VEXPANU-308676 format. One record per residue: residue number from 1; residue in three letters; z, x, y of N, C-alpha, C in turn. Coordinates in Angstrom, 1 decimal, decimal comma. Layout:
REM VEXPANU-308676
<num=NUM&residuo=ALA&n.z=Z&n.x=X&n.y=Y&ca.z=Z&ca.x=X&ca.y=Y&c.z=Z&c.x=X&c.y=Y>
...
This chain:
REM VEXPANU-308676
<num=1&residuo=MET&n.z=27,3&n.x=-31,8&n.y=12,2&ca.z=26,5&ca.x=-30,9&ca.y=13,1&c.z=25,7&c.x=-30,1&c.y=12,1>
<num=2&residuo=SER&n.z=24,4&n.x=-29,8&n.y=12,6&ca.z=23,7&ca.x=-29,0&ca.y=11,7&c.z=23,7&c.x=-27,6&c.y=11,8>
<num=3&residuo=ALA&n.z=23,4&n.x=-26,8&n.y=10,9&ca.z=23,5&ca.x=-25,3&ca.y=10,9&c.z=22,6&c.x=-24,7&c.y=11,9>
<num=4&residuo=PRO&n.z=23,0&n.x=-23,7&n.y=12,6&ca.z=22,1&ca.x=-23,0&ca.y=13,6&c.z=20,8&c.x=-22,3&c.y=12,9>
<num=5&residuo=SER&n.z=19,8&n.x=-22,2&n.y=13,5&ca.z=18,6&ca.x=-21,6&ca.y=13,0&c.z=18,8&c.x=-20,1&c.y=12,7>
<num=6&residuo=ASN&n.z=18,4&n.x=-19,7&n.y=11,5&ca.z=18,6&ca.x=-18,2&ca.y=11,2&c.z=17,8&c.x=-17,3&c.y=11,8>
<num=7&residuo=LEU&n.z=16,7&n.x=-17,8&n.y=12,5&ca.z=15,7&ca.x=-16,8&ca.y=13,3&c.z=15,2&c.x=-17,6&c.y=14,4>
<num=8&residuo=ILE&n.z=15,3&n.x=-16,9&n.y=15,5&ca.z=14,6&ca.x=-17,4&ca.y=16,7&c.z=13,7&c.x=-16,3&c.y=17,2>
<num=9&residuo=SER&n.z=12,4&n.x=-16,7&n.y=17,4&ca.z=11,5&ca.x=-15,8&ca.y=17,8&c.z=10,7&c.x=-16,1&c.y=19,2>
<num=10&residuo=HIS&n.z=10,3&n.x=-15,2&n.y=20,0&ca.z=9,8&ca.x=-15,3&ca.y=21,2&c.z=8,5&c.x=-14,4&c.y=21,2>
<num=11&residuo=GLY&n.z=7,5&n.x=-14,8&n.y=21,9&ca.z=6,4&ca.x=-13,8&ca.y=22,0&c.z=5,3&c.x=-14,2&c.y=21,0>
<num=12&residuo=ALA&n.z=4,2&n.x=-13,7&n.y=21,0&ca.z=3,1&ca.x=-13,8&ca.y=20,2&c.z=3,0&c.x=-12,8&c.y=19,1>
<num=13&residuo=ALA&n.z=2,4&n.x=-13,2&n.y=17,9&ca.z=2,1&ca.x=-12,3&ca.y=16,8&c.z=1,2&c.x=-11,3&c.y=17,3>
<num=14&residuo=ASP&n.z=1,3&n.x=-10,1&n.y=16,7&ca.z=0,3&ca.x=-9,0&ca.y=17,0&c.z=-0,4&c.x=-8,6&c.y=15,5>
<num=15&residuo=PRO&n.z=-1,6&n.x=-9,1&n.y=15,3&ca.z=-2,1&ca.x=-8,7&ca.y=14,0&c.z=-2,3&c.x=-7,4&c.y=13,6>
<num=16&residuo=VAL&n.z=-2,4&n.x=-6,5&n.y=14,6&ca.z=-2,7&ca.x=-5,1&ca.y=14,4&c.z=-1,3&c.x=-4,4&c.y=14,1>
<num=17&residuo=ASN&n.z=-0,2&n.x=-4,9&n.y=14,6&ca.z=1,2&ca.x=-4,2&ca.y=14,5&c.z=2,2&c.x=-5,0&c.y=13,7>
<num=18&residuo=ASP&n.z=1,9&n.x=-6,1&n.y=13,3&ca.z=2,9&ca.x=-7,0&ca.y=12,5&c.z=2,6&c.x=-6,8&c.y=11,1>
<num=19&residuo=LEU&n.z=3,7&n.x=-6,6&n.y=10,2&ca.z=3,5&ca.x=-6,6&ca.y=8,8&c.z=3,4&c.x=-8,0&c.y=8,3>
<num=20&residuo=ALA&n.z=2,5&n.x=-8,1&n.y=7,3&ca.z=2,3&ca.x=-9,4&ca.y=6,7&c.z=3,1&c.x=-9,4&c.y=5,4>
<num=21&residuo=ASP&n.z=3,6&n.x=-10,5&n.y=4,9&ca.z=4,2&ca.x=-10,6&ca.y=3,6&c.z=3,3&c.x=-10,8&c.y=2,6>
<num=22&residuo=GLU&n.z=3,5&n.x=-10,1&n.y=1,3&ca.z=2,7&ca.x=-10,3&ca.y=0,2&c.z=3,4&c.x=-11,7&c.y=-0,5>
<num=23&residuo=ASP&n.z=2,7&n.x=-12,2&n.y=-1,5&ca.z=3,2&ca.x=-13,3&ca.y=-2,3&c.z=4,4&c.x=-12,9&c.y=-3,1>
<num=24&residuo=ASN&n.z=5,5&n.x=-13,6&n.y=-2,8&ca.z=6,8&ca.x=-13,4&ca.y=-3,4&c.z=7,6&c.x=-12,1&c.y=-2,9>
<num=25&residuo=LEU&n.z=7,0&n.x=-11,5&n.y=-1,8&ca.z=7,6&ca.x=-10,2&ca.y=-1,3&c.z=7,7&c.x=-10,5&c.y=0,3>
<num=26&residuo=ASP&n.z=8,8&n.x=-10,0&n.y=0,7&ca.z=9,2&ca.x=-10,0&ca.y=2,2&c.z=9,1&c.x=-8,5&c.y=2,6>
<num=27&residuo=VAL&n.z=7,8&n.x=-8,1&n.y=3,1&ca.z=7,6&ca.x=-6,7&ca.y=3,2&c.z=8,3&c.x=-6,1&c.y=4,4>
<num=28&residuo=THR&n.z=8,9&n.x=-5,0&n.y=4,2&ca.z=9,6&ca.x=-4,4&ca.y=5,3&c.z=9,0&c.x=-3,0&c.y=5,7>
<num=29&residuo=GLU&n.z=8,2&n.x=-2,5&n.y=4,9&ca.z=7,6&ca.x=-1,2&ca.y=5,2&c.z=6,3&c.x=-1,1&c.y=4,4>
<num=30&residuo=PHE&n.z=5,1&n.x=-0,5&n.y=5,1&ca.z=3,9&ca.x=-0,4&ca.y=4,4&c.z=3,3&c.x=0,9&c.y=5,0>
<num=31&residuo=LYS&n.z=2,9&n.x=1,8&n.y=4,0&ca.z=2,3&ca.x=3,1&ca.y=4,4&c.z=1,0&c.x=3,4&c.y=3,5>
<num=32&residuo=ALA&n.z=0,0&n.x=3,9&n.y=4,2&ca.z=-1,2&ca.x=4,2&ca.y=3,5&c.z=-1,8&c.x=5,6&c.y=4,0>
<num=33&residuo=LYS&n.z=-1,8&n.x=6,5&n.y=3,0&ca.z=-2,2&ca.x=7,9&ca.y=3,3&c.z=-3,6&c.x=8,0&c.y=2,8>
<num=34&residuo=HIS&n.z=-4,6&n.x=8,2&n.y=3,7&ca.z=-6,1&ca.x=8,2&ca.y=3,3&c.z=-6,4&c.x=9,7&c.y=3,2>
<num=35&residuo=SER&n.z=-6,9&n.x=10,3&n.y=2,1&ca.z=-7,2&ca.x=11,6&ca.y=1,9&c.z=-8,4&c.x=12,0&c.y=1,0>
<num=36&residuo=ARG&n.z=-8,7&n.x=13,2&n.y=1,0&ca.z=-9,7&ca.x=13,7&ca.y=0,0&c.z=-9,3&c.x=15,1&c.y=-0,4>
<num=37&residuo=GLU&n.z=-9,8&n.x=15,5&n.y=-1,5&ca.z=-9,6&ca.x=16,8&ca.y=-2,0&c.z=-10,5&c.x=17,8&c.y=-1,3>
<num=38&residuo=LYS&n.z=-10,3&n.x=19,0&n.y=-1,0&ca.z=-11,0&ca.x=19,9&ca.y=-0,3&c.z=-11,3&c.x=21,2&c.y=-1,1>
<num=39&residuo=ARG&n.z=-12,7&n.x=21,5&n.y=-1,1&ca.z=-13,2&ca.x=22,7&ca.y=-1,7&c.z=-13,8&c.x=23,7&c.y=-0,8>
<num=40&residuo=GLU&n.z=-13,3&n.x=25,0&n.y=-0,7&ca.z=-13,9&ca.x=25,9&ca.y=0,2&c.z=-14,7&c.x=27,0&c.y=-0,5>
<num=41&residuo=THR&n.z=-15,8&n.x=27,3&n.y=-0,1&ca.z=-16,7&ca.x=28,4&ca.y=-0,6&c.z=-16,6&c.x=29,5&c.y=0,4>
<num=42&residuo=LYS&n.z=-16,3&n.x=30,8&n.y=-0,2&ca.z=-16,1&ca.x=32,0&ca.y=0,7&c.z=-17,2&c.x=32,9&c.y=0,5>
<num=43&residuo=ASN&n.z=-17,4&n.x=33,8&n.y=1,3&ca.z=-18,6&ca.x=34,7&ca.y=1,2&c.z=-17,9&c.x=36,0&c.y=0,7>
<num=44&residuo=ARG&n.z=-18,5&n.x=37,1&n.y=0,6&ca.z=-18,0&ca.x=38,3&ca.y=-0,1&c.z=-16,9&c.x=39,0&c.y=0,7>
<num=45&residuo=PHE&n.z=-16,8&n.x=38,6&n.y=2,1&ca.z=-15,8&ca.x=39,1&ca.y=2,9&c.z=-14,5&c.x=38,2&c.y=2,8>
<num=46&residuo=GLY&n.z=-14,6&n.x=37,1&n.y=2,1&ca.z=-13,4&ca.x=36,1&ca.y=2,1&c.z=-13,5&c.x=35,2&c.y=3,2>
<num=47&residuo=ASN&n.z=-14,5&n.x=35,1&n.y=4,0&ca.z=-14,6&ca.x=34,1&ca.y=5,1&c.z=-15,0&c.x=32,7&c.y=4,6>
<num=48&residuo=VAL&n.z=-14,5&n.x=31,8&n.y=5,0&ca.z=-15,0&ca.x=30,3&ca.y=4,5&c.z=-16,4&c.x=30,1&c.y=5,2>
<num=49&residuo=ARG&n.z=-17,3&n.x=29,8&n.y=4,3&ca.z=-18,7&ca.x=29,6&ca.y=4,8&c.z=-19,2&c.x=28,2&c.y=4,6>
<num=50&residuo=LYS&n.z=-18,4&n.x=27,5&n.y=3,6&ca.z=-18,8&ca.x=26,0&ca.y=3,4&c.z=-17,6&c.x=25,4&c.y=2,9>
<num=51&residuo=VAL&n.z=-17,4&n.x=24,1&n.y=3,4&ca.z=-16,3&ca.x=23,3&ca.y=3,1&c.z=-16,8&c.x=21,9&c.y=2,6>
<num=52&residuo=GLN&n.z=-16,3&n.x=21,4&n.y=1,5&ca.z=-16,7&ca.x=20,1&ca.y=0,9&c.z=-15,3&c.x=19,3&c.y=0,7>
<num=53&residuo=PHE&n.z=-15,4&n.x=18,1&n.y=1,3&ca.z=-14,4&ca.x=17,1&ca.y=1,1&c.z=-14,8&c.x=16,0&c.y=0,0>
<num=54&residuo=PHE&n.z=-14,1&n.x=15,8&n.y=-1,0&ca.z=-14,6&ca.x=14,9&ca.y=-2,1&c.z=-13,5&c.x=14,1&c.y=-2,6>
<num=55&residuo=ASN&n.z=-13,8&n.x=13,2&n.y=-3,5&ca.z=-12,8&ca.x=12,3&ca.y=-4,2&c.z=-11,9&c.x=11,6&c.y=-3,2>
<num=56&residuo=PRO&n.z=-12,3&n.x=10,8&n.y=-2,5&ca.z=-11,4&ca.x=10,0&ca.y=-1,4&c.z=-10,4&c.x=9,0&c.y=-2,2>
<num=57&residuo=ILE&n.z=-9,3&n.x=9,0&n.y=-1,7&ca.z=-8,1&ca.x=8,2&ca.y=-2,4&c.z=-7,2&c.x=7,8&c.y=-1,3>
<num=58&residuo=VAL&n.z=-6,7&n.x=6,5&n.y=-1,5&ca.z=-5,7&ca.x=5,9&ca.y=-0,6&c.z=-4,4&c.x=5,9&c.y=-1,3>
<num=59&residuo=ALA&n.z=-3,4&n.x=6,6&n.y=-1,0&ca.z=-2,1&ca.x=6,4&ca.y=-1,6&c.z=-1,2&c.x=5,5&c.y=-0,7>
<num=60&residuo=ILE&n.z=-0,8&n.x=4,4&n.y=-1,3&ca.z=-0,1&ca.x=3,3&ca.y=-0,7&c.z=1,2&c.x=3,2&c.y=-1,1>
<num=61&residuo=SER&n.z=2,2&n.x=2,9&n.y=-0,3&ca.z=3,6&ca.x=2,7&ca.y=-0,6&c.z=4,0&c.x=1,6&c.y=0,3>
<num=62&residuo=LEU&n.z=4,8&n.x=0,6&n.y=-0,4&ca.z=5,3&ca.x=-0,5&ca.y=0,5&c.z=6,8&c.x=-0,8&c.y=-0,2>
<num=63&residuo=SER&n.z=7,6&n.x=-1,2&n.y=0,8&ca.z=8,9&ca.x=-1,8&ca.y=0,3&c.z=9,1&c.x=-3,1&c.y=0,7>
<num=64&residuo=ALA&n.z=9,8&n.x=-4,0&n.y=-0,1&ca.z=10,0&ca.x=-5,4&ca.y=0,3&c.z=11,2&c.x=-5,9&c.y=-0,4>
<num=65&residuo=PHE&n.z=11,7&n.x=-7,1&n.y=0,2&ca.z=12,8&ca.x=-7,9&ca.y=-0,5&c.z=11,9&c.x=-8,8&c.y=-1,4>
<num=66&residuo=VAL&n.z=12,5&n.x=-8,9&n.y=-2,6&ca.z=11,9&ca.x=-9,8&ca.y=-3,6&c.z=12,3&c.x=-11,4&c.y=-3,3>
<num=67&residuo=ILE&n.z=11,3&n.x=-12,1&n.y=-3,2&ca.z=11,6&ca.x=-13,6&ca.y=-2,9&c.z=11,4&c.x=-14,3&c.y=-4,1>
<num=68&residuo=GLY&n.z=10,4&n.x=-13,9&n.y=-5,2&ca.z=10,3&ca.x=-14,6&ca.y=-6,3&c.z=9,7&c.x=-13,6&c.y=-7,4>
<num=69&residuo=ARG&n.z=10,0&n.x=-13,7&n.y=-8,6&ca.z=9,5&ca.x=-12,8&ca.y=-9,6&c.z=8,1&c.x=-13,2&c.y=-10,2>
<num=70&residuo=ALA&n.z=7,2&n.x=-13,1&n.y=-9,5&ca.z=5,8&ca.x=-13,4&ca.y=-10,0&c.z=4,7&c.x=-12,7&c.y=-9,1>
<num=71&residuo=GLY&n.z=3,7&n.x=-12,5&n.y=-9,7&ca.z=2,6&ca.x=-11,7&ca.y=-8,9&c.z=2,9&c.x=-10,3&c.y=-8,8>
<num=72&residuo=LEU&n.z=2,7&n.x=-9,7&n.y=-7,8&ca.z=3,0&ca.x=-8,3&ca.y=-7,5&c.z=4,5&c.x=-8,0&c.y=-7,6>
<num=73&residuo=ALA&n.z=5,3&n.x=-8,9&n.y=-7,2&ca.z=6,7&ca.x=-8,7&ca.y=-7,4&c.z=7,2&c.x=-8,4&c.y=-8,8>
<num=74&residuo=ASP&n.z=6,5&n.x=-8,8&n.y=-9,8&ca.z=6,9&ca.x=-8,5&ca.y=-11,3&c.z=5,6&c.x=-7,9&c.y=-12,1>
<num=75&residuo=GLN&n.z=4,9&n.x=-7,2&n.y=-11,3&ca.z=3,7&ca.x=-6,6&ca.y=-12,1&c.z=3,9&c.x=-5,4&c.y=-12,8>
<num=76&residuo=GLU&n.z=3,3&n.x=-5,2&n.y=-13,9&ca.z=3,5&ca.x=-4,0&ca.y=-14,8&c.z=2,9&c.x=-2,8&c.y=-14,1>
<num=77&residuo=PRO&n.z=3,5&n.x=-1,6&n.y=-14,1&ca.z=3,0&ca.x=-0,4&ca.y=-13,7&c.z=1,8&c.x=0,1&c.y=-14,5>
<num=78&residuo=GLY&n.z=0,6&n.x=0,6&n.y=-13,9&ca.z=-0,5&ca.x=0,9&ca.y=-14,6&c.z=-1,6&c.x=-0,2&c.y=-14,6>
<num=79&residuo=THR&n.z=-1,3&n.x=-1,3&n.y=-14,1&ca.z=-2,3&ca.x=-2,5&ca.y=-14,0&c.z=-2,9&c.x=-2,5&c.y=-12,7>
<num=80&residuo=ARG&n.z=-3,9&n.x=-3,3&n.y=-12,6&ca.z=-4,8&ca.x=-3,3&ca.y=-11,3&c.z=-4,1&c.x=-4,4&c.y=-10,4>
<num=81&residuo=VAL&n.z=-4,2&n.x=-3,8&n.y=-9,2&ca.z=-3,7&ca.x=-4,6&ca.y=-7,9&c.z=-4,9&c.x=-5,2&c.y=-7,3>
<num=82&residuo=THR&n.z=-5,0&n.x=-6,5&n.y=-7,4&ca.z=-6,3&ca.x=-7,1&ca.y=-6,9&c.z=-6,4&c.x=-7,2&c.y=-5,4>
<num=83&residuo=ALA&n.z=-5,4&n.x=-7,3&n.y=-4,7&ca.z=-5,4&ca.x=-7,4&ca.y=-3,2&c.z=-4,1&c.x=-7,1&c.y=-2,6>
<num=84&residuo=LEU&n.z=-4,2&n.x=-6,6&n.y=-1,3&ca.z=-2,9&ca.x=-6,5&ca.y=-0,6&c.z=-3,2&c.x=-7,1&c.y=0,8>
<num=85&residuo=VAL&n.z=-2,3&n.x=-8,0&n.y=1,3&ca.z=-2,6&ca.x=-8,6&ca.y=2,6&c.z=-2,6&c.x=-7,4&c.y=3,7>
<num=86&residuo=ASN&n.z=-1,7&n.x=-6,4&n.y=3,6&ca.z=-1,6&ca.x=-5,3&ca.y=4,6&c.z=-2,8&c.x=-4,4&c.y=4,5>
<num=87&residuo=TYR&n.z=-3,5&n.x=-4,4&n.y=3,4&ca.z=-4,8&ca.x=-3,6&ca.y=3,3&c.z=-5,9&c.x=-4,4&c.y=3,0>
<num=88&residuo=ALA&n.z=-6,3&n.x=-5,2&n.y=3,9&ca.z=-7,2&ca.x=-6,3&ca.y=3,5&c.z=-8,7&c.x=-6,1&c.y=4,2>
<num=89&residuo=SER&n.z=-8,7&n.x=-5,1&n.y=5,1&ca.z=-10,0&ca.x=-4,7&ca.y=5,7&c.z=-10,1&c.x=-3,1&c.y=5,7>
<num=90&residuo=THR&n.z=-11,4&n.x=-2,7&n.y=6,0&ca.z=-11,7&ca.x=-1,2&ca.y=6,0&c.z=-10,8&c.x=-0,5&c.y=7,0>
<num=91&residuo=ARG&n.z=-10,2&n.x=0,6&n.y=6,5&ca.z=-9,6&ca.x=1,5&ca.y=7,3&c.z=-9,8&c.x=2,9&c.y=7,0>
<num=92&residuo=HIS&n.z=-10,1&n.x=3,7&n.y=8,0&ca.z=-10,4&ca.x=5,0&ca.y=7,9&c.z=-11,6&c.x=5,4&c.y=6,9>
<num=93&residuo=GLY&n.z=-12,5&n.x=4,4&n.y=6,9&ca.z=-13,6&ca.x=4,6&ca.y=5,9&c.z=-13,4&c.x=4,0&c.y=4,4>
<num=94&residuo=HIS&n.z=-12,2&n.x=3,5&n.y=4,1&ca.z=-11,9&ca.x=3,0&ca.y=2,8&c.z=-12,0&c.x=1,5&c.y=2,8>
<num=95&residuo=ASP&n.z=-12,7&n.x=0,9&n.y=2,0&ca.z=-12,9&ca.x=-0,6&ca.y=1,9&c.z=-12,1&c.x=-1,0&c.y=0,7>
<num=96&residuo=PRO&n.z=-11,1&n.x=-1,8&n.y=0,9&ca.z=-10,3&ca.x=-2,2&ca.y=-0,3&c.z=-11,0&c.x=-3,1&c.y=-1,3>
<num=97&residuo=SER&n.z=-12,1&n.x=-3,6&n.y=-0,9&ca.z=-12,9&ca.x=-4,5&ca.y=-1,8&c.z=-13,8&c.x=-3,7&c.y=-2,8>
<num=98&residuo=VAL&n.z=-14,0&n.x=-2,3&n.y=-2,6&ca.z=-14,7&ca.x=-1,4&ca.y=-3,4&c.z=-13,7&c.x=-0,6&c.y=-4,3>
<num=99&residuo=GLY&n.z=-14,1&n.x=-0,4&n.y=-5,5&ca.z=-13,3&ca.x=0,4&ca.y=-6,4&c.z=-12,1&c.x=-0,3&c.y=-7,0>
<num=100&residuo=THR&n.z=-11,0&n.x=0,4&n.y=-7,2&ca.z=-9,9&ca.x=-0,2&ca.y=-7,9&c.z=-8,6&c.x=0,2&c.y=-7,3>
<num=101&residuo=MET&n.z=-7,7&n.x=-0,5&n.y=-7,2&ca.z=-6,2&ca.x=-0,3&ca.y=-6,8&c.z=-5,3&c.x=-0,3&c.y=-8,0>
<num=102&residuo=MET&n.z=-4,6&n.x=0,6&n.y=-8,3&ca.z=-3,7&ca.x=0,5&ca.y=-9,5&c.z=-2,2&c.x=0,8&c.y=-9,0>
<num=103&residuo=LEU&n.z=-1,3&n.x=0,0&n.y=-9,7&ca.z=0,1&ca.x=0,1&ca.y=-9,4&c.z=0,7&c.x=1,3&c.y=-10,3>
<num=104&residuo=ASP&n.z=1,1&n.x=2,3&n.y=-9,6&ca.z=1,5&ca.x=3,6&ca.y=-10,2&c.z=3,0&c.x=3,3&c.y=-10,7>
<num=105&residuo=ASP&n.z=3,8&n.x=3,0&n.y=-9,9&ca.z=5,2&ca.x=2,6&ca.y=-10,2&c.z=5,9&c.x=1,6&c.y=-9,4>
<num=106&residuo=ALA&n.z=6,9&n.x=1,0&n.y=-9,9&ca.z=7,8&ca.x=0,1&ca.y=-9,1&c.z=9,3&c.x=0,4&c.y=-9,3>
<num=107&residuo=GLU&n.z=10,0&n.x=0,4&n.y=-8,2&ca.z=11,5&ca.x=0,8&ca.y=-8,3&c.z=12,3&c.x=-0,4&c.y=-7,6>
<num=108&residuo=ASP&n.z=13,2&n.x=-1,1&n.y=-8,4&ca.z=13,9&ca.x=-2,1&ca.y=-7,9&c.z=15,3&c.x=-1,5&c.y=-7,5>
<num=109&residuo=THR&n.z=15,9&n.x=-2,0&n.y=-6,4&ca.z=17,2&ca.x=-1,7&ca.y=-6,0&c.z=18,0&c.x=-3,0&c.y=-5,7>
<num=110&residuo=LEU&n.z=19,2&n.x=-3,0&n.y=-6,2&ca.z=20,1&ca.x=-4,1&ca.y=-5,9&c.z=21,5&c.x=-3,6&c.y=-5,5>
<num=111&residuo=SER&n.z=22,0&n.x=-4,1&n.y=-4,5&ca.z=23,3&ca.x=-3,6&ca.y=-4,0&c.z=24,2&c.x=-4,7&c.y=-3,5>
<num=112&residuo=LEU&n.z=25,4&n.x=-4,5&n.y=-3,3&ca.z=26,3&ca.x=-5,6&ca.y=-2,9&c.z=25,9&c.x=-6,0&c.y=-1,4>
<num=113&residuo=GLU&n.z=25,3&n.x=-5,0&n.y=-0,7&ca.z=25,1&ca.x=-5,4&ca.y=0,8&c.z=23,7&c.x=-6,0&c.y=0,9>
<num=114&residuo=GLU&n.z=22,7&n.x=-5,9&n.y=0,0&ca.z=21,4&ca.x=-6,5&ca.y=0,2&c.z=20,9&c.x=-7,1&c.y=-1,0>
<num=115&residuo=ASP&n.z=19,9&n.x=-8,0&n.y=-0,8&ca.z=19,4&ca.x=-8,7&ca.y=-1,9&c.z=18,4&c.x=-7,7&c.y=-2,7>
<num=116&residuo=LEU&n.z=17,8&n.x=-8,2&n.y=-3,8&ca.z=17,0&ca.x=-7,4&ca.y=-4,5&c.z=15,9&c.x=-6,8&c.y=-3,6>
<num=117&residuo=LYS&n.z=15,6&n.x=-5,5&n.y=-3,6&ca.z=14,6&ca.x=-4,8&ca.y=-2,9&c.z=13,9&c.x=-3,9&c.y=-3,8>
<num=118&residuo=THR&n.z=12,6&n.x=-3,8&n.y=-3,6&ca.z=11,6&ca.x=-3,2&ca.y=-4,5&c.z=10,7&c.x=-2,3&c.y=-3,6>
<num=119&residuo=SER&n.z=10,3&n.x=-1,2&n.y=-4,3&ca.z=9,3&ca.x=-0,3&ca.y=-3,7&c.z=8,2&c.x=0,0&c.y=-4,7>
<num=120&residuo=TYR&n.z=7,0&n.x=0,0&n.y=-4,2&ca.z=5,8&ca.x=0,3&ca.y=-4,9&c.z=4,9&c.x=1,5&c.y=-4,5>
<num=121&residuo=ASN&n.z=4,3&n.x=2,2&n.y=-5,5&ca.z=3,4&ca.x=3,1&ca.y=-5,2&c.z=2,0&c.x=2,7&c.y=-5,7>
<num=122&residuo=ILE&n.z=1,0&n.x=2,7&n.y=-4,9&ca.z=-0,3&ca.x=2,1&ca.y=-5,4&c.z=-1,4&c.x=3,1&c.y=-5,0>
<num=123&residuo=THR&n.z=-2,3&n.x=3,4&n.y=-5,8&ca.z=-3,5&ca.x=4,3&ca.y=-5,6&c.z=-4,7&c.x=3,5&c.y=-5,6>
<num=124&residuo=HIS&n.z=-5,5&n.x=3,7&n.y=-4,5&ca.z=-6,8&ca.x=3,0&ca.y=-4,5&c.z=-7,9&c.x=4,2&c.y=-4,6>
<num=125&residuo=CYS&n.z=-8,6&n.x=4,0&n.y=-5,7&ca.z=-9,7&ca.x=5,0&ca.y=-6,0&c.z=-11,1&c.x=4,2&c.y=-5,9>
<num=126&residuo=PRO&n.z=-11,8&n.x=4,5&n.y=-4,9&ca.z=-13,0&ca.x=3,8&ca.y=-4,6&c.z=-14,1&c.x=3,9&c.y=-5,6>
<num=127&residuo=PHE&n.z=-14,1&n.x=4,9&n.y=-6,4&ca.z=-15,2&ca.x=5,1&ca.y=-7,3&c.z=-14,8&c.x=4,8&c.y=-8,8>
<num=128&residuo=VAL&n.z=-13,5&n.x=4,2&n.y=-9,0&ca.z=-13,2&ca.x=3,6&ca.y=-10,2&c.z=-13,6&c.x=2,1&c.y=-10,2>
<num=129&residuo=ILE&n.z=-14,5&n.x=1,9&n.y=-11,1&ca.z=-15,0&ca.x=0,5&ca.y=-11,3&c.z=-14,4&c.x=-0,2&c.y=-12,4>
<num=130&residuo=THR&n.z=-13,6&n.x=-1,3&n.y=-12,3&ca.z=-13,0&ca.x=-2,1&ca.y=-13,3&c.z=-14,0&c.x=-3,3&c.y=-13,7>
<num=131&residuo=ALA&n.z=-14,3&n.x=-3,3&n.y=-14,9&ca.z=-15,2&ca.x=-4,4&ca.y=-15,4&c.z=-14,6&c.x=-5,6&c.y=-15,4>
């Protein structure tokens, strides 16, 4: 007798709300914080008279189970991330194909209850051009 299937799914995939797996990573969580720095200019009475938002940045964090130790799953912090499946198109005015994404840090967790799990923090700077 053959073993039962370990996963049975019903329903259609939802490309907007479903997480996609990266190469060698079974992604369990993906977060992207889109932000800019803010500069306020005040008049002599202390009232804000002008506001500037500059330096757009996307701070990305993702958690995943490690399937194989290659690519992003084993990438060195400080190096360039060339693409992310879950950040493949423009969001909130940020285009992932413009500028540079850099791996800030990676944290691995291994326990008796779960397989090897890893967490990443990645920064996307659209005005940093990597030659």
